[in-house]
C-alpha positions in Angstrom: 0.0 -0.1 0.0 1.1 3.5 -0.8 0.5 5.9 2.1 -1.4 9.0 1.0 -1.3 12.3 2.8 -4.6 14.2 3.1 -4.9 17.0 0.6 -6.2 20.5 1.3 -6.9 22.3 4.5 -8.7 20.6 7.4 -12.4 21.0 7.6 -13.5 22.6 10.8 -17.2 22.8 11.7 -19.9 21.8 14.2 -22.4 21.0 11.5 -22.4 19.6 8.0 -20.2 21.7 5.7 -20.4 21.7 1.9 -17.1 22.4 0.0 -17.4 21.9 -2.9 -21.1 21.2 -3.6 -20.5 17.5 -4.2 -18.6 16.9 -1.0 -19.8 17.3 2.7 -18.4 16.7 6.1 -20.4 15.4 9.1 -19.0 16.0 12.6 -19.5 13.0 14.9 -19.4 13.9 18.6 -20.6 10.5 19.9 -20.9 6.9 18.9 -22.7 5.7 22.0 -26.2 5.8 20.4 -27.7 3.6 17.7 -26.5 4.1 14.2 -28.6 5.9 11.5 -28.3 6.2 7.8 -26.5 9.5 8.3 -24.3 9.3 11.4 -22.3 6.8 13.4 -23.4 4.6 16.2 -23.0 1.3 17.9 -25.3 -1.7 17.5 -25.9 -3.8 20.7 -24.0 -7.0 20.6 -21.6 -5.9 17.9 -18.9 -4.9 20.3 -18.9 -8.5 21.7 -15.2 -8.7 22.6 -15.2 -6.2 25.4 -13.6 -3.4 23.4 -14.6 0.2 23.5 -14.9 3.0 20.9 -15.2 6.6 22.0 -14.6 10.1 20.5 -11.7 11.5 22.3 -8.9 14.1 22.3 -6.1 11.5 22.9 -4.8 11.7 19.3 -6.6 14.5 17.4 -6.5 14.4 13.6 -8.6 17.0 11.7 -9.7 19.2 14.5 -9.7 18.4 18.3 -10.5 14.6 18.2 -10.6 11.2 16.6 -12.3 7.8 17.3 -10.3 6.0 19.9 -10.6 2.1 20.0 -9.3 0.0 22.7 -9.5 -3.8 23.4 -10.9 -6.7 21.3 -13.6 -6.4 18.6 -15.2 -3.0 18.2 -17.7 -1.9 15.5 -18.8 1.6 15.1 -21.0 2.1 12.0 -23.4 4.1 9.9 -26.5 2.1 8.9 -27.2 -1.5 9.9 -27.0 -4.7 8.1 -29.6 -6.9 9.9 -33.1 -7.3 8.8 -34.7 -4.9 8.1 -31.4 -3.6 6.8 -31.0 0.0 5.7 -30.4 0.9 2.1 -27.8 3.6 1.5 -27.9 3.1 -2.3 -26.7 0.8 -5.0 -23.2 -0.6 -4.7 -22.7 0.3 -8.4 -22.7 3.9 -7.5 -19.9 3.6 -4.9 -16.4 4.6 -6.0 -14.5 4.3 -2.7 -14.4 4.0 1.1 -11.4 5.4 2.9 -10.3 6.5 6.2 -7.3 7.7 8.4 -5.9 5.4 10.9 -3.2 5.3 13.6 -1.8 2.6 15.9 -1.0 3.7 19.5 2.4 3.5 20.9 1.3 1.3 23.8 -0.8 -1.1 21.5 -0.3 -4.8 21.8 -2.0 -7.8 20.1 -1.5 -11.4 19.2 -1.5 -11.0 15.3 1.2 -8.5 14.4 3.0 -5.4 15.7 1.5 -3.5 12.6 -2.1 -4.8 13.0 -4.4 -2.1 11.8 -8.0 -1.3 12.4 -10.5 -2.6 9.9 -12.9 -0.7 7.5 -15.9 -2.4 6.2 -18.5 -1.8 3.5 -21.7 -3.6 4.5 -23.6 -4.9 1.5 -26.8 -6.8 0.5 -26.1 -9.1 -2.4 -29.6 -10.5 -3.1 -30.4 -12.5 -0.1 -26.8 -12.8 0.9 -25.4 -10.3 3.6 -21.7 -9.7 2.9 -18.9 -7.4 3.8 -16.1 -5.8 1.8 -13.2 -5.5 4.3 -10.1 -3.3 4.3 -7.2 -4.4 6.5 -3.6 -3.1 6.4 -2.3 -6.8 6.2 -3.5 -7.0 2.6 -2.5 -3.5 1.6 1.2 -3.5 2.3 1.2 -1.7 5.7 3.1 -4.3 7.6 6.8 -3.3 8.2 5.8 0.1 6.8 4.1 1.5 9.8 5.3 3.7 12.7 3.5 4.0 16.0 1.7 7.2 16.9 1.6 8.2 13.2 -1.4 9.0 11.1 -1.9 7.2 7.7 -4.6 7.4 5.0 -6.1 4.7 2.9 -6.8 5.2 -0.7 -9.7 4.4 -3.2 -7.1 2.2 -4.9 -6.7 0.1 -1.8 -7.9 -3.6 -1.8 -11.0 -5.0 0.0 -11.6 -8.8 0.4 -15.2 -10.2 0.5 -16.5 -12.3 3.4 -16.6 -15.9 2.1 -13.7 -15.3 -0.3 -9.9 -15.3 0.0 -8.3 -12.5 1.9 -5.6 -12.6 -0.8 -8.2 -12.0 -3.6 -8.9 -8.3 -2.8 -10.1 -5.8 -5.2 -10.9 -2.1 -5.2 -14.4 -1.0 -4.2 -15.1 0.1 -7.8 -14.0 -3.4 -9.1 -16.4 -5.0 -6.7 -19.1 -2.6 -7.7 -18.7 -3.5 -11.3 -19.1 -7.2 -10.5 -21.7 -7.5 -7.9 -24.5 -6.0 -10.0 -27.7 -5.5 -8.2 -26.1 -5.3 -4.8 -27.0 -2.5 -2.4 -25.1 -0.8 0.5 -26.7 -1.2 3.9 -23.9 0.6 5.9 -20.3 0.8 6.6 -18.1 0.5 9.7 -14.7 1.0 11.3 -13.4 -1.0 14.2 -11.1 -3.7 15.4 -11.2 -7.4 14.4 -11.9 -10.3 16.8 -8.9 -11.7 18.6 -7.0 -8.3 18.8 -6.9 -8.8 22.7 -7.4 -6.4 25.4 -4.1 -4.5 24.8 -4.9 -3.3 21.3 -5.3 0.5 21.0 -5.7 2.5 17.8 -7.5 5.5 16.3 -9.6 6.3 13.2 -10.9 9.5 11.6 -12.2 11.0 8.4 -14.2 7.9 7.2 -15.2 8.9 3.6 -17.8 7.2 1.5 -17.5 8.4 -2.2 -20.1 7.8 -4.9 -20.4 8.9 -8.5 -22.3 12.0 -7.4 -20.8 13.0 -4.1 -18.7 12.2 -1.1 -19.4 12.4 2.7 -16.5 12.5 5.3 -17.2 11.6 8.9 -15.0 13.7 11.2 -14.9 12.5 14.8 -14.8 15.6 17.1 -15.1 16.2 20.8 -18.1 18.6 21.4 -17.3 22.0 22.9 -17.8 21.9 26.6 -18.2 18.1 26.7 -18.6 16.6 30.1 -15.4 14.7 31.0 -15.4 10.9 30.7 -16.1 8.9 34.0 -12.5 7.9 34.0 -11.5 11.7 33.9 -13.9 12.5 36.7 -12.4 9.7 38.9 -8.8 11.1 38.3 -10.0 14.6 39.1 -11.6 13.5 42.3 -8.5 11.5 43.3 -6.3 14.5 42.6 -8.5 16.8 44.8 -8.5 14.3 47.6 -4.7 13.9 47.5 -4.4 17.7 47.7 -6.8 17.9 50.5 -5.0 15.2 52.4 -1.7 16.9 51.9 -3.1 20.2 53.3 -4.6 18.5 56.4 -1.2 16.9 57.1 0.5 20.3 56.8 -2.0 22.0 59.1 -1.5 19.2 61.6 2.3 19.6 61.6 2.0 23.4 61.8 -0.4 23.2 64.8 2.0 20.8 66.7 4.9 23.2 66.0 3.0 26.1 67.5 2.1 24.1 70.6 5.7 23.1 71.1 6.9 26.7 70.8 4.2 27.9 73.2 5.1 25.2 75.7 8.8 26.1 75.5 8.0 29.8 76.4 5.5 29.1 79.1 
């Protein structure tokens, strides 16, 4: 895989931006709700490996945040593939699905040191539910990846299909020309099963491109967002530690005053 730098200035917004008319950006502040046909969410039961996916500031990409994924098997998606599945349009109209990805410096897993997040296009091929899957292992990223560094996939990258060989990947456009009549029910970004609890990675700027337009989903922390529970816990512990230190200081000072008073009595 050739790594591709993002072109143009970063898009900053709190709502959908249009620039140019055929391209739009959707700001995603949370993935905790159910997915819809226009924004990301999480289906109950899909994150079955105990992993988590949240919008955080830990490794900001285009703006103040990105999607942070930890642990085993995470799925964050637009649309849903189970009956009654959503229909985002004909696969024949899709020209690409891309994203930015980053492996955290502290990430560990049982597969490979360069194991990447996965990008999936969810399709309905007649009565058959299938997925077109991007993974770095089949796009030349192994031994070409640095930790804590952002990379971008390309419309020329290869996706393999569920039920087929992982080594028989094709571009989205190639699949679209072959799977005539198939429709798109959604798309997702996440971590594969078996990544283990030590896996840690990030994603941003998930872009679905069609013959008529493209939509980029930019993960951003909402202004004035309430801190995560873990952040609150750290703040409380910090304040408790400061209070304890102040009490110890006051006790020592009081004892010193008493000794000085007794000595001059």
